[in-house]
FILUM-772239 format. One record per residue (C-alpha): x, y, z; residue in one letter. Coordinates in steps of 0.25 Angstrom, whole numbers, plus 2048, in hexadecimal, padded with zeros to 3 digits. Example, Ala and Ser with C-alpha at 12.3 -4.5 7.8 and 13.67 -1.06 7.14 Angstrom:
<rs>
<r><x>831</x><y>7EE</y><z>81F</z><type>a</type></r>
<r><x>837</x><y>7FC</y><z>81D</z><type>s</type></r>
</rs>
This chain:
<rs>
<r><x>7C7</x><y>7E0</y><z>8A6</z><type>m</type></r>
<r><x>7C0</x><y>7D5</y><z>89F</z><type>f</type></r>
<r><x>7C0</x><y>7DC</y><z>891</z><type>k</type></r>
<r><x>7C8</x><y>7D2</y><z>88B</z><type>f</type></r>
<r><x>7BE</x><y>7C7</y><z>88F</z><type>l</type></r>
<r><x>7B1</x><y>7CC</y><z>88C</z><type>f</type></r>
<r><x>7B6</x><y>7D6</y><z>881</z><type>g</type></r>
<r><x>7B5</x><y>7E5</y><z>880</z><type>n</type></r>
<r><x>7A6</x><y>7E9</y><z>881</z><type>k</type></r>
<r><x>7A9</x><y>7F7</y><z>87A</z><type>a</type></r>
<r><x>7A1</x><y>7F9</y><z>86D</z><type>a</type></r>
<r><x>7AA</x><y>7F7</y><z>861</z><type>a</type></r>
<r><x>7AB</x><y>803</y><z>858</z><type>p</type></r>
<r><x>7A1</x><y>803</y><z>84C</z><type>e</type></r>
<r><x>7AB</x><y>801</y><z>83F</z><type>v</type></r>
<r><x>7A4</x><y>809</y><z>833</z><type>k</type></r>
<r><x>7A5</x><y>800</y><z>826</z><type>r</type></r>
<r><x>7AA</x><y>807</y><z>81A</z><type>e</type></r>
<r><x>7A1</x><y>806</y><z>80E</z><type>t</type></r>
<r><x>7A5</x><y>802</y><z>800</z><type>q</type></r>
<r><x>7A4</x><y>811</y><z>7FC</z><type>r</type></r>
<r><x>7AC</x><y>816</y><z>807</z><type>e</type></r>
<r><x>7B7</x><y>80C</y><z>805</z><type>t</type></r>
<r><x>7B9</x><y>810</y><z>7F7</z><type>i</type></r>
<r><x>7B8</x><y>81F</y><z>7F9</z><type>q</type></r>
<r><x>7C2</x><y>81E</y><z>804</z><type>r</type></r>
<r><x>7CB</x><y>816</y><z>7FB</z><type>a</type></r>
<r><x>7C9</x><y>81F</y><z>7EF</z><type>q</type></r>
<r><x>7CC</x><y>82B</y><z>7F8</z><type>g</type></r>
<r><x>7D9</x><y>824</y><z>7FD</z><type>e</type></r>
<r><x>7DE</x><y>820</y><z>7EF</z><type>i</type></r>
<r><x>7DB</x><y>82F</y><z>7EA</z><type>n</type></r>
<r><x>7E3</x><y>835</y><z>7F5</z><type>e</type></r>
<r><x>7EF</x><y>82C</y><z>7F2</z><type>i</type></r>
<r><x>7EF</x><y>82D</y><z>7E3</z><type>l</type></r>
<r><x>7EE</x><y>83D</y><z>7E5</z><type>a</type></r>
<r><x>7FB</x><y>83D</y><z>7EC</z><type>t</type></r>
<r><x>803</x><y>835</y><z>7E1</z><type>l</type></r>
<r><x>80C</x><y>83A</y><z>7D7</z><type>s</type></r>
<r><x>80C</x><y>835</y><z>7CC</z><type>p</type></r>
<r><x>7FD</x><y>830</y><z>7CC</z><type>k</type></r>
<r><x>7FB</x><y>822</y><z>7CA</z><type>p</type></r>
<r><x>7F3</x><y>81C</y><z>7BE</z><type>r</type></r>
<r><x>7E5</x><y>817</y><z>7C2</z><type>i</type></r>
<r><x>7DE</x><y>80D</y><z>7B9</z><type>t</type></r>
<r><x>7CF</x><y>80A</y><z>7BC</z><type>i</type></r>
<r><x>7C8</x><y>7FD</y><z>7B8</z><type>y</type></r>
<r><x>7B9</x><y>800</y><z>7B9</z><type>p</type></r>
<r><x>7B6</x><y>7F1</y><z>7B4</z><type>e</type></r>
<r><x>7BD</x><y>7EC</y><z>7C0</z><type>e</type></r>
<r><x>7BA</x><y>7F8</y><z>7CA</z><type>g</type></r>
<r><x>7C9</x><y>7F9</y><z>7CD</z><type>s</type></r>
<r><x>7D4</x><y>802</y><z>7CA</z><type>f</type></r>
<r><x>7E4</x><y>802</y><z>7CB</z><type>i</type></r>
<r><x>7ED</x><y>80D</y><z>7CE</z><type>i</type></r>
<r><x>7FB</x><y>80C</y><z>7C7</z><type>d</type></r>
<r><x>805</x><y>812</y><z>7D2</z><type>l</type></r>
<r><x>812</x><y>816</y><z>7CD</z><type>p</type></r>
<r><x>81E</x><y>80D</y><z>7D0</z><type>e</type></r>
<r><x>823</x><y>815</y><z>7DC</z><type>q</type></r>
<r><x>81A</x><y>81D</y><z>7E4</z><type>m</type></r>
<r><x>81E</x><y>82B</y><z>7EA</z><type>p</type></r>
<r><x>81F</x><y>826</y><z>7F9</z><type>d</type></r>
<r><x>827</x><y>819</y><z>7F3</z><type>e</type></r>
<r><x>831</x><y>823</y><z>7ED</z><type>a</type></r>
<r><x>835</x><y>828</y><z>7FC</z><type>k</type></r>
<r><x>837</x><y>81A</y><z>801</z><type>a</type></r>
<r><x>846</x><y>814</y><z>801</z><type>l</type></r>
<r><x>849</x><y>80B</y><z>7F6</z><type>p</type></r>
<r><x>848</x><y>7FC</y><z>7F7</z><type>a</type></r>
<r><x>856</x><y>7F6</y><z>7FC</z><type>p</type></r>
<r><x>85E</x><y>7F0</y><z>7F2</z><type>d</type></r>
<r><x>85D</x><y>7E0</y><z>7EF</z><type>k</type></r>
<r><x>86C</x><y>7DF</y><z>7F1</z><type>s</type></r>
<r><x>86B</x><y>7E4</y><z>7FF</z><type>a</type></r>
<r><x>863</x><y>7D7</y><z>802</z><type>d</type></r>
<r><x>86F</x><y>7CF</y><z>7FD</z><type>a</type></r>
<r><x>877</x><y>7C7</y><z>808</z><type>p</type></r>
<r><x>882</x><y>7CE</y><z>80E</z><type>a</type></r>
<r><x>88E</x><y>7C4</y><z>808</z><type>g</type></r>
<r><x>889</x><y>7C7</y><z>7FA</z><type>d</type></r>
<r><x>88E</x><y>7D5</y><z>7F7</z><type>s</type></r>
<r><x>88E</x><y>7D4</y><z>7E7</z><type>k</type></r>
<r><x>882</x><y>7DA</y><z>7E0</z><type>p</type></r>
<r><x>879</x><y>7D0</y><z>7DA</z><type>q</type></r>
<r><x>87D</x><y>7D5</y><z>7CB</z><type>a</type></r>
<r><x>88C</x><y>7D1</y><z>7CE</z><type>q</type></r>
<r><x>888</x><y>7C4</y><z>7D5</z><type>a</type></r>
<r><x>882</x><y>7BF</y><z>7C9</z><type>e</type></r>
<r><x>88C</x><y>7C3</y><z>7BF</z><type>a</type></r>
</rs>
């Protein structure tokens, strides 16, 4: 009844902290899983001096190709302005 006053006396579960090695191995595994499914394969550039790498992804990813196209900017024009921008400027 008075748990909100005195707090919950149940022991908090112990959370195992991930070591740096485990973090790197997990991240590498996740990246490899994702890269294995891509077609075409992205270009990976490694910079050993900096200890970094860059993944050059294609302009459009396979799952983005299935998405609906972006709406036209002319659709955002006010309702009274029915002329396209090119005709309005001419």
